[in-house]
C-alpha positions as CSV (number, residue, x, y, z in Angstrom):
1,M,0.0,0.0,0.0
2,G,3.1,2.1,-0.1
3,V,3.5,4.4,2.9
4,K,6.3,6.9,2.0
5,R,9.6,6.5,3.8
6,L,8.1,5.0,6.9
7,K,10.6,2.1,7.1
8,S,13.6,4.5,6.7
9,Y,12.4,6.5,9.7
10,L,12.0,3.3,11.8
11,R,15.2,1.7,10.5
12,P,17.0,1.9,13.9
13,Q,14.5,-0.6,15.2
14,F,15.6,-3.3,12.9
15,R,18.3,-5.7,13.9
16,S,19.8,-9.1,12.9
17,V,18.3,-12.1,14.6
18,K,19.2,-15.8,14.4
19,L,16.6,-17.9,12.7
20,Q,16.9,-20.6,15.3
21,T,15.2,-18.1,17.8
22,L,12.1,-18.4,15.6
23,E,12.0,-22.2,15.7
24,G,8.4,-23.4,15.8
25,K,7.0,-20.1,14.8
26,R,4.6,-19.5,11.9
27,V,5.3,-16.8,9.3
28,G,3.3,-15.3,6.5
29,I,5.3,-14.4,3.4
30,D,4.7,-11.6,1.0
31,G,5.1,-13.9,-2.0
32,L,5.4,-11.4,-4.8
33,G,8.0,-9.6,-2.8
34,W,10.2,-12.7,-2.9
35,L,9.3,-13.4,-6.5
36,Y,10.1,-9.9,-7.8
37,K,13.4,-9.8,-5.8
38,A,14.5,-13.0,-7.4
39,F,13.3,-11.8,-10.9
40,Y,15.2,-8.5,-10.7
41,S,18.4,-10.2,-9.5
42,V,18.6,-12.4,-12.6
43,S,21.0,-11.1,-15.3
44,S,19.4,-9.0,-17.9
45,D,17.3,-10.5,-20.7
46,P,17.8,-14.2,-19.9
47,S,16.4,-17.1,-21.9
48,P,13.2,-18.6,-20.4
49,H,15.2,-21.7,-19.3
50,L,17.8,-19.7,-17.4
51,L,15.1,-17.5,-15.8
52,H,13.3,-20.6,-14.5
53,L,16.5,-22.1,-13.1
54,C,17.6,-18.9,-11.4
55,L,14.2,-18.0,-10.0
56,F,13.5,-21.5,-8.6
57,R,17.1,-21.8,-7.3
58,R,16.8,-18.6,-5.3
59,L,13.2,-19.2,-4.1
60,E,14.0,-22.8,-3.0
61,A,17.0,-21.6,-1.0
62,K,14.7,-19.3,1.0
63,F,12.0,-21.8,1.6
64,K,14.5,-24.5,2.5
65,T,16.2,-22.1,5.0
66,L,12.9,-21.7,6.8
67,Q,12.3,-25.4,6.8
68,K,15.8,-26.1,8.2
69,Y,14.9,-24.0,11.3
70,N,11.4,-25.6,11.7
71,I,9.7,-22.4,10.8
72,S,6.3,-23.1,9.2
73,F,5.1,-20.7,6.5
74,I,2.2,-19.7,4.2
75,V,2.8,-17.6,1.1
76,V,0.3,-14.9,0.3
77,L,0.0,-13.4,-3.3
78,D,-1.8,-10.3,-4.6
79,G,-5.2,-10.9,-6.2
80,Q,-7.3,-8.4,-8.1
81,D,-6.4,-4.7,-8.3
82,L,-8.6,-2.4,-6.2
83,D,-10.3,0.2,-8.3
84,C,-8.9,3.0,-6.0
85,K,-5.3,1.8,-6.7
86,R,-5.4,2.1,-10.4
87,V,-3.8,5.5,-10.4
88,A,-0.8,4.2,-8.3
89,L,-0.5,1.2,-10.6
90,S,-0.4,3.5,-13.7
91,R,2.4,5.5,-12.0
92,R,4.4,2.3,-11.6
93,T,3.9,1.5,-15.3
94,E,5.0,5.0,-16.2
95,K,8.1,4.6,-14.0
96,R,9.0,1.4,-15.9
97,S,8.6,3.2,-19.2
98,N,10.9,6.0,-18.0
99,F,13.6,3.5,-17.1
100,K,13.3,1.9,-20.6
101,R,13.5,5.4,-22.2
102,R,16.5,6.4,-20.2
103,A,18.3,3.1,-21.2
104,Q,17.6,3.8,-24.8
105,E,18.7,7.5,-24.7
106,N,22.0,6.8,-22.8
107,E,23.8,4.4,-25.1
108,D,27.2,5.9,-24.2
109,E,26.6,5.5,-20.5
110,D,28.1,2.7,-18.2
111,I,26.9,-0.6,-19.7
112,E,26.0,-1.8,-16.2
113,V,23.8,1.2,-15.6
114,I,22.1,0.6,-19.0
115,A,21.6,-3.0,-18.1
116,A,20.1,-2.1,-14.7
117,L,17.7,0.4,-16.4
118,E,16.6,-2.2,-18.9
119,K,16.1,-4.8,-16.3
120,Y,14.0,-2.6,-14.0
121,A,11.9,-1.5,-17.0
122,Q,10.7,-5.1,-17.3
123,D,7.4,-6.2,-15.9
124,P,7.4,-9.7,-14.5
125,G,3.9,-10.1,-15.9
126,R,1.0,-12.3,-15.2
127,E,2.7,-15.3,-16.8
128,L,5.5,-15.3,-14.2
129,I,3.0,-15.0,-11.3
130,N,1.0,-17.9,-12.7
131,L,4.3,-19.9,-12.9
132,F,5.0,-19.0,-9.3
133,I,1.5,-20.3,-8.2
134,D,2.1,-23.5,-10.0
135,Y,5.6,-23.8,-8.5
136,L,4.1,-23.4,-5.0
137,D,1.5,-26.0,-5.8
138,H,4.0,-28.5,-7.2
139,K,6.2,-28.2,-4.1
140,G,3.2,-28.5,-1.8
141,Y,4.0,-25.1,-0.1
142,P,0.9,-23.6,1.5
143,F,-0.3,-20.4,-0.2
144,I,-3.3,-18.1,-0.5
145,V,-4.1,-15.8,-3.4
146,A,-5.7,-12.8,-1.7
147,P,-8.9,-11.5,-3.2
148,Y,-7.2,-8.1,-3.4
149,E,-4.0,-6.9,-1.7
150,A,-1.6,-9.4,-0.1
151,D,-0.8,-6.9,2.7
152,A,-4.4,-6.9,3.9
153,Q,-4.6,-10.7,3.8
154,L,-1.3,-11.0,5.7
155,I,-2.6,-8.6,8.4
156,Y,-5.8,-10.6,8.7
157,L,-3.8,-13.8,9.2
158,Y,-1.7,-12.0,11.8
159,K,-4.7,-10.6,13.6
160,T,-6.5,-13.9,13.7
161,K,-3.3,-15.6,15.0
162,K,-2.7,-17.8,12.0
163,V,0.9,-16.5,11.8
164,D,3.3,-15.1,14.4
165,Y,5.4,-13.0,12.0
166,I,5.2,-11.5,8.6
167,I,8.1,-11.5,6.1
168,S,8.0,-8.5,3.8
169,E,10.0,-5.5,2.6
170,D,6.9,-3.4,2.9
171,S,6.5,-0.8,5.6
172,D,2.7,-0.9,5.6
173,F,2.6,-3.5,8.3
174,L,4.1,-1.0,10.7
175,A,1.4,1.5,9.8
176,M,-1.1,-1.2,10.7
177,S,0.7,-1.8,14.1
178,C,2.0,-5.2,13.0
179,F,5.4,-5.0,14.6
180,Q,6.3,-8.7,14.3
181,L,7.9,-8.0,11.0
182,I,10.9,-9.6,9.3
183,S,12.3,-7.8,6.3
184,D,14.8,-10.4,5.0
185,V,15.9,-14.0,5.4
186,K,19.4,-15.1,4.8
187,K,20.3,-18.7,4.0
188,E,23.2,-18.4,6.5
189,G,20.6,-18.6,9.2
190,W,20.0,-14.9,9.9
191,A,17.1,-12.5,9.4
192,I,16.4,-8.8,9.8
193,A,13.6,-8.3,12.2
194,F,11.8,-5.3,13.7
195,D,12.5,-5.0,17.4
196,E,10.5,-2.5,19.5
197,T,13.2,-2.4,22.2
198,A,16.2,-2.0,19.8
199,S,18.3,1.2,20.2
200,H,21.3,1.9,18.0
201,S,23.8,4.3,19.5
202,S,25.1,5.2,16.0
203,A,21.7,6.3,14.7
204,P,21.1,10.1,14.4
205,K,19.3,11.6,17.4
206,E,16.3,12.5,15.2
207,A,15.9,8.8,14.2
208,K,16.2,7.6,17.8
209,E,13.3,9.8,18.8
210,V,10.9,8.7,16.1
211,W,9.9,5.3,17.5
212,P,9.1,6.4,21.0
213,S,6.9,9.2,19.6
214,F,5.3,6.9,17.0
215,S,4.6,4.1,19.4
216,S,3.0,6.5,22.0
217,L,0.1,7.1,19.6
218,P,-2.9,4.8,19.6
219,A,-3.1,2.4,16.6
220,H,-5.8,4.3,14.7
221,R,-3.8,7.6,14.9
222,R,-0.6,5.8,13.8
223,L,-2.5,4.7,10.7
224,L,-3.9,8.1,10.1
225,L,-0.5,9.7,10.4
226,C,1.0,7.3,7.9
227,I,-1.8,7.8,5.3
228,M,-1.5,11.6,5.6
229,S,2.3,11.4,5.1
230,G,1.7,9.8,1.7
231,C,0.8,6.4,0.4
232,D,-0.6,4.7,-2.8
233,Y,-4.0,6.3,-2.2
234,V,-3.1,9.8,-1.0
235,E,-0.5,12.3,-2.0
236,N,0.9,14.1,1.0
237,I,0.4,17.9,1.4
238,K,3.4,19.7,-0.1
239,G,5.9,20.4,2.6
240,V,4.1,18.3,5.2
241,G,5.9,15.0,5.6
242,F,6.1,12.2,8.2
243,L,8.1,14.1,10.8
244,T,6.0,17.3,10.6
245,L,2.8,15.2,11.1
246,L,4.4,13.2,13.9
247,S,5.2,16.3,15.8
248,F,1.6,17.5,15.4
249,F,0.1,14.2,16.4
250,V,2.3,13.9,19.5
251,R,1.5,17.5,20.6
252,H,-2.3,16.7,20.4
253,N,-2.2,13.1,21.5
254,Q,-4.0,13.8,24.8
255,L,-7.1,15.1,23.1
256,K,-10.1,13.0,22.7
257,D,-11.0,11.9,19.1
258,D,-13.6,14.6,18.4
259,A,-11.3,17.4,19.6
260,F,-8.3,15.9,17.9
261,D,-10.1,15.6,14.6
262,S,-11.2,19.3,14.9
263,E,-7.5,20.4,15.4
264,L,-6.4,18.2,12.5
265,V,-8.9,19.7,10.1
266,S,-7.8,23.2,11.1
267,F,-4.1,22.2,10.6
268,V,-4.9,20.8,7.1
269,T,-6.9,23.9,6.2
270,R,-4.0,26.1,7.1
271,R,-1.7,24.1,4.9
272,C,-3.7,23.4,1.8
273,G,-6.6,26.0,1.9
274,E,-9.6,25.3,-0.3
275,S,-8.4,21.8,-1.2
276,S,-8.5,20.7,2.4
277,D,-12.0,19.1,2.1
278,N,-10.8,17.0,-0.9
279,F,-7.6,16.0,0.9
280,M,-9.5,14.8,4.0
281,S,-12.0,12.9,1.9
282,Q,-9.1,11.0,0.3
283,V,-7.7,10.3,3.7
284,R,-10.9,8.9,5.0
285,N,-11.3,6.7,2.0
286,A,-7.8,5.4,2.4
287,Q,-8.5,4.6,6.0
288,A,-11.4,2.5,4.8
289,T,-9.1,0.7,2.4
290,Y,-6.6,-0.1,5.1
291,T,-9.1,-1.2,7.7
292,H,-12.1,-2.7,5.9
293,Q,-10.6,-4.3,2.8
294,I,-12.1,-7.6,1.7
295,V,-9.9,-10.6,2.6
296,Y,-10.2,-14.4,2.6
297,N,-11.2,-16.3,5.8
298,P,-9.6,-19.8,5.4
299,D,-11.7,-21.1,8.3
300,V,-15.1,-20.6,6.7
301,E,-13.7,-20.4,3.1
302,R,-15.4,-17.1,2.3
303,L,-14.7,-13.4,1.8
304,V,-14.9,-11.1,4.8
305,P,-13.8,-7.5,5.7
306,L,-10.5,-7.2,7.4
307,T,-12.3,-5.3,10.2
308,P,-16.1,-5.2,10.2
309,P,-17.2,-1.6,9.5
310,P,-19.7,0.2,11.7
311,R,-23.3,-0.9,11.1
312,G,-24.9,1.1,8.3
313,K,-21.5,2.5,7.2
314,D,-20.3,0.0,4.7
315,P,-17.5,1.5,2.5
316,S,-17.8,1.6,-1.3
317,P,-16.4,-1.5,-3.1
318,F,-14.3,1.0,-5.1
319,F,-12.1,1.4,-2.0
320,V,-12.3,-2.0,-0.3
321,G,-13.2,-4.5,-3.0
322,A,-16.3,-6.4,-3.7
323,V,-17.3,-9.9,-2.5
324,F,-17.3,-12.4,-5.4
325,A,-18.2,-16.1,-5.9
326,N,-15.7,-19.0,-5.9
327,A,-13.7,-17.5,-3.1
328,K,-12.0,-20.8,-2.2
329,A,-11.0,-21.7,-5.8
330,F,-9.6,-18.1,-6.2
331,A,-7.6,-18.5,-3.0
332,N,-6.3,-21.8,-4.2
333,G,-5.0,-20.2,-7.4
334,E,-7.5,-22.0,-9.6
335,I,-9.1,-18.8,-10.9
336,D,-7.5,-16.2,-13.2
337,K,-7.5,-13.0,-11.2
338,E,-8.2,-10.8,-14.2
339,T,-10.9,-12.8,-16.0
340,L,-12.3,-14.7,-13.0
341,N,-12.4,-17.7,-15.3
342,P,-10.7,-21.0,-14.5
343,R,-6.9,-20.6,-14.8
344,V,-4.9,-22.8,-17.2
345,K,-1.8,-24.1,-15.5
346,T,1.6,-23.4,-17.1
347,S,3.3,-26.2,-19.1
348,V,6.7,-26.0,-17.3
349,D,8.1,-29.4,-16.3
350,F,8.9,-28.7,-12.6
351,Q,10.1,-32.2,-11.9
352,A,12.7,-32.0,-14.6
353,I,13.8,-28.5,-13.5
354,F,14.3,-29.5,-9.9
355,G,16.1,-32.7,-10.9
356,F,18.4,-30.5,-13.0
357,I,19.0,-28.1,-10.1
358,N,19.7,-30.9,-7.6
359,Y,22.0,-32.6,-10.1
360,L,24.2,-29.5,-10.4
361,P,23.7,-27.6,-7.1
362,R,26.8,-25.5,-7.7
363,E,26.9,-25.2,-11.4
364,N,28.8,-22.3,-13.0
365,P,26.2,-19.7,-13.9
366,I,28.1,-18.7,-17.0
367,R,27.8,-22.2,-18.3
368,L,24.1,-22.3,-17.5
369,N,23.7,-19.1,-19.5
370,N,25.4,-20.7,-22.5
371,L,23.3,-23.8,-22.2
372,C,20.1,-21.9,-21.9
373,N,20.7,-19.7,-25.0
374,E,19.1,-22.4,-27.1
375,P,16.3,-24.8,-26.2
376,F,17.4,-28.0,-24.5
377,S,16.0,-30.8,-22.4
378,Y,16.6,-30.7,-18.7
379,K,16.1,-34.5,-18.6
380,E,18.6,-35.1,-21.4
381,F,21.2,-32.9,-19.7
382,I,20.8,-34.6,-16.4
383,G,21.7,-37.9,-18.1
384,K,25.0,-36.6,-19.5
385,E,28.2,-37.9,-18.0
386,K,29.7,-35.7,-15.3
387,A,33.0,-35.8,-17.2
388,D,31.4,-33.6,-19.9
389,E,31.0,-30.8,-17.4
390,D,33.1,-27.7,-17.9
391,S,35.7,-27.1,-15.3
392,G,36.2,-23.7,-13.7
393,D,34.7,-21.5,-11.1
394,E,31.8,-23.5,-9.7
395,R,30.1,-21.1,-7.4
396,E,26.5,-20.4,-6.3
397,F,24.5,-17.8,-8.0
398,E,25.3,-14.5,-6.4
399,E,23.4,-11.2,-6.8
400,T,24.9,-9.6,-9.9
401,K,26.1,-6.0,-10.2
402,V,23.0,-5.4,-12.3
403,G,20.8,-6.3,-9.4
404,K,22.7,-3.9,-7.1
405,K,22.4,-1.2,-9.7
406,I,18.6,-1.8,-9.8
407,R,18.2,-1.3,-6.1
408,K,20.1,2.0,-6.2
409,L,17.8,3.2,-9.1
410,K,14.5,2.4,-7.3
């Protein structure tokens, strides 16, 4: 849902933890976060065969790491697009187009920068997401395709105690007061986790003071603060960012809700004049999206609101999504999220791919690239004599310089 810079302000609260301390815990995984991270770390413009090998190799490493430490998991994927989010999605499409244009206009620039621009300009697309669903199904990994946003579905699983932690790079969970957040998992047995008690002596003074102030607010005001500072549904008031709003909210935190709302409206009016009513309307609609969005209840196998709205005040489906039929089949990945018709499974031979990966667990990535430039049979290659293998640097796939460039350009 895209809260602006929230994670950067709360970064001092993140610390490294050993995965063994999470043994026996249940985690919900932002599936597309993992998929996209693997996709953008693959070298630019790979053949489909190489893309499959690299993606599944990286994803398997993460899932196997969780299993190694007896951490159970469920993967959650985004479903249909909310109508109210189409503007934000169009901005992302435009951003990818700008990266592609910059790559084409800067032919004399550093080749690695051009490669990074070209890579980030790519859209993983619906085909790759369907491939991911079929991969999860093939491996028997539990997953849910959310009716709408994966964030809301993960929060629902957390609030109903189906998971103990959420694994995601997204800061929206902090806005929704979900502080059992893990932002990264390393195969070496470490993770980066949010810690409410953490205090980094090297952090700037301003950063150290953010969490005590933010955590002193009640949950509904924390969410309101984050929405007003800018998210996918609301553009912040020019010159009024997170820290300015945090200062205002803390100063007026002792007020009851009616008095607080009155002061807030006055503050917004001073800042944006005649457009204040429109801004506050957008904020209220965004609050509905965050708190009442439609999610899937796996216990009763039907769609429900994340939090039931007050009686007689049901928000518009434009902001929270509509209830639709075949909820269970949709959650199981059997329904195409765009057409709502039965989804046709991909034709990828997962058994052959994983046999190939297991046969060459440390194969030279350069050789794999050469192999994958032309169509070949995984099964036929697995049957070749080991003596035919090229010698040289046999190392695991590591994040390429292209991947690092992409992160800097985001």
